[in-house]
C-alpha positions in Angstrom: -3.6 3.3 -34.7 -5.2 4.9 -31.7 -3.8 6.2 -28.5 -5.9 6.6 -25.4 -9.2 5.0 -24.3 -11.3 6.5 -27.1 -11.1 6.5 -30.9 -10.9 9.8 -32.8 -14.2 11.7 -33.4 -14.1 10.6 -37.1 -13.9 6.9 -36.2 -16.7 7.4 -33.6 -18.8 9.0 -36.3 -18.1 6.0 -38.6 -19.2 3.6 -35.8 -22.4 5.7 -35.4 -23.1 5.5 -39.1 -22.8 1.7 -39.0 -24.6 1.2 -35.7 -26.7 4.0 -34.3 -25.8 4.9 -30.7 -22.4 3.0 -31.0 -20.4 6.2 -30.1 -22.4 6.7 -26.9 -21.8 3.0 -26.0 -18.1 3.3 -26.6 -17.8 6.5 -24.5 -19.9 4.9 -21.7 -17.6 1.8 -21.8 -14.5 4.1 -21.5 -16.1 6.0 -18.6 -16.9 2.7 -16.8 -13.4 1.4 -17.3 -11.9 4.6 -16.0 -14.2 4.5 -12.9 -13.3 0.9 -12.3 -9.5 1.7 -12.5 -10.0 4.6 -10.0 -11.8 2.3 -7.6 -9.0 -0.3 -7.8 -6.4 2.4 -7.2 -8.3 3.7 -4.2 -8.6 0.2 -2.7 -4.9 -0.4 -3.3 -3.8 2.8 -1.6 -6.2 2.2 1.3 -4.9 -1.4 1.8 -1.3 -0.2 1.6 -1.8 2.3 4.4 -3.9 0.0 6.5 -1.2 -2.7 6.3 1.5 -0.1 7.2 -0.5 1.1 10.2 -1.2 -2.4 11.4 2.5 -3.2 11.2 3.4 -0.1 13.2 0.8 -0.9 15.8 2.0 -4.5 16.3 5.6 -3.2 16.3 4.8 -0.8 19.1 3.1 -3.6 21.1 6.0 -5.9 20.7 8.5 -3.2 21.6 6.5 -2.2 24.7 6.2 -5.9 25.7 9.9 -6.6 25.2 11.0 -3.5 27.1 8.5 -4.2 29.9 9.9 -7.8 30.3 13.4 -6.4 30.3 12.5 -3.9 33.0 10.7 -6.5 35.1 13.7 -8.8 34.9 16.1 -6.0 35.8 14.0 -5.2 38.9 14.2 -8.9 39.9 18.0 -9.0 39.8 18.3 -10.6 36.3 20.3 -7.8 34.8 22.1 -10.0 32.2 18.9 -11.4 30.8 17.2 -8.0 31.0 20.1 -6.4 29.0 19.9 -9.1 26.4 16.2 -8.8 25.9 16.1 -5.0 26.2 19.2 -4.7 23.9 17.9 -6.9 21.2 14.5 -5.2 21.3 16.1 -1.7 20.9 18.6 -2.9 18.2 15.8 -4.7 16.4 13.6 -1.6 16.3 16.4 0.7 15.3 17.4 -1.8 12.6 13.9 -2.0 11.2 13.4 1.7 11.1 16.8 2.5 9.7 16.7 -0.3 7.1 13.1 0.5 6.3 14.1 4.1 5.5 17.1 3.1 3.5 15.3 0.5 1.4 13.9 1.7 -1.9 10.2 2.5 -1.5 7.7 0.3 -3.2 5.9 2.2 -5.9 2.2 1.9 -6.4 1.3 1.0 -10.0 -2.1 0.5 -11.5 -2.9 -3.0 -12.7 -2.8 -3.6 -16.4 
Protein backbone atom coordinates (compact mmCIF):
# COMPACT_ATOMS: atom_id res chain seq x y z
CA UNK A 1 0.00 0.00 0.00
CA UNK A 2 1.29 3.46 -0.91
CA UNK A 3 0.62 6.79 0.67
CA UNK A 4 1.28 9.95 -1.26
CA UNK A 5 1.49 10.73 -4.95
CA UNK A 6 4.64 8.68 -5.62
CA UNK A 7 5.56 5.06 -4.98
CA UNK A 8 8.59 4.22 -2.89
CA UNK A 9 12.04 4.38 -4.51
CA UNK A 10 12.20 0.58 -4.56
CA UNK A 11 8.95 0.34 -6.54
CA UNK A 12 10.11 3.10 -8.89
CA UNK A 13 13.31 1.10 -9.49
CA UNK A 14 11.22 -1.98 -10.28
CA UNK A 15 9.14 0.03 -12.77
CA UNK A 16 12.36 1.28 -14.36
CA UNK A 17 13.65 -2.28 -14.61
CA UNK A 18 10.50 -3.34 -16.49
CA UNK A 19 10.11 -0.21 -18.61
CA UNK A 20 13.15 2.04 -19.01
CA UNK A 21 12.25 5.65 -18.15
CA UNK A 22 9.03 4.68 -16.34
CA UNK A 23 10.16 6.27 -13.07
CA UNK A 24 10.74 9.60 -14.81
CA UNK A 25 7.31 9.40 -16.41
CA UNK A 26 5.66 8.61 -13.06
CA UNK A 27 7.42 11.53 -11.36
CA UNK A 28 6.48 13.87 -14.23
CA UNK A 29 2.87 12.70 -13.94
CA UNK A 30 2.87 13.48 -10.20
CA UNK A 31 4.39 16.92 -10.85
CA UNK A 32 1.79 17.69 -13.51
CA UNK A 33 -1.02 16.58 -11.20
CA UNK A 34 0.32 18.76 -8.40
CA UNK A 35 0.61 21.78 -10.69
CA UNK A 36 -2.95 21.18 -11.93
CA UNK A 37 -4.33 21.05 -8.36
CA UNK A 38 -2.48 24.25 -7.45
CA UNK A 39 -3.95 26.01 -10.49
CA UNK A 40 -7.47 24.91 -9.54
CA UNK A 41 -6.97 26.10 -5.95
CA UNK A 42 -5.73 29.50 -7.14
CA UNK A 43 -8.72 29.84 -9.47
CA UNK A 44 -11.11 28.87 -6.68
CA UNK A 45 -9.68 31.38 -4.22
CA UNK A 46 -9.65 34.13 -6.85
CA UNK A 47 -13.28 33.43 -7.80
CA UNK A 48 -14.31 33.37 -4.12
CA UNK A 49 -12.80 36.80 -3.44
CA UNK A 50 -14.09 38.25 -6.72
CA UNK A 51 -17.61 37.06 -5.86
CA UNK A 52 -17.34 38.54 -2.38
CA UNK A 53 -16.06 41.87 -3.69
CA UNK A 54 -18.82 42.04 -6.31
CA UNK A 55 -21.45 41.37 -3.66
CA UNK A 56 -20.09 44.11 -1.43
CA UNK A 57 -20.00 46.56 -4.32
CA UNK A 58 -23.62 45.86 -5.28
CA UNK A 59 -24.60 46.01 -1.60
CA UNK A 60 -23.06 49.47 -1.34
CA UNK A 61 -24.86 50.62 -4.49
CA UNK A 62 -28.21 49.35 -3.20
CA UNK A 63 -27.63 50.94 0.21
CA UNK A 64 -26.71 54.30 -1.26
CA UNK A 65 -29.70 54.18 -3.59
CA UNK A 66 -32.11 53.25 -0.80
CA UNK A 67 -30.83 55.93 1.54
CA UNK A 68 -30.83 58.51 -1.26
CA UNK A 69 -34.46 57.73 -2.08
CA UNK A 70 -35.33 57.96 1.62
CA UNK A 71 -33.59 61.35 1.90
CA UNK A 72 -35.33 62.62 -1.24
CA UNK A 73 -38.71 61.52 0.08
CA UNK A 74 -38.04 63.13 3.47
CA UNK A 75 -37.17 66.45 1.80
CA UNK A 76 -40.46 66.30 -0.12
CA UNK A 77 -42.63 65.87 2.99
CA UNK A 78 -43.05 62.07 2.74
CA UNK A 79 -41.52 61.32 6.13
CA UNK A 80 -43.44 58.09 6.75
CA UNK A 81 -42.43 56.55 3.43
CA UNK A 82 -38.88 57.86 3.87
CA UNK A 83 -38.60 56.31 7.32
CA UNK A 84 -39.91 52.97 6.05
CA UNK A 85 -37.50 52.85 3.10
CA UNK A 86 -34.56 54.21 5.09
CA UNK A 87 -35.31 52.00 8.09
CA UNK A 88 -35.63 48.82 6.06
CA UNK A 89 -32.42 49.65 4.21
CA UNK A 90 -30.49 50.15 7.45
CA UNK A 91 -32.04 47.14 9.18
CA UNK A 92 -31.37 45.00 6.12
CA UNK A 93 -27.73 46.04 5.92
CA UNK A 94 -27.13 45.54 9.62
CA UNK A 95 -28.86 42.17 9.45
CA UNK A 96 -26.75 41.03 6.53
CA UNK A 97 -23.48 42.09 8.12
CA UNK A 98 -24.33 40.71 11.57
CA UNK A 99 -25.75 37.42 10.27
CA UNK A 100 -22.89 37.16 7.79
CA UNK A 101 -20.37 37.38 10.61
CA UNK A 102 -22.26 34.97 12.87
CA UNK A 103 -22.80 32.32 10.18
CA UNK A 104 -20.12 29.65 9.95
CA UNK A 105 -17.54 30.53 7.32
CA UNK A 106 -17.44 28.40 4.19
CA UNK A 107 -14.22 26.50 4.03
CA UNK A 108 -12.27 26.11 0.85
CA UNK A 109 -11.43 22.53 0.02
CA UNK A 110 -9.56 21.12 -2.87
CA UNK A 111 -11.56 19.05 -5.33
CA UNK A 112 -11.05 15.31 -5.16
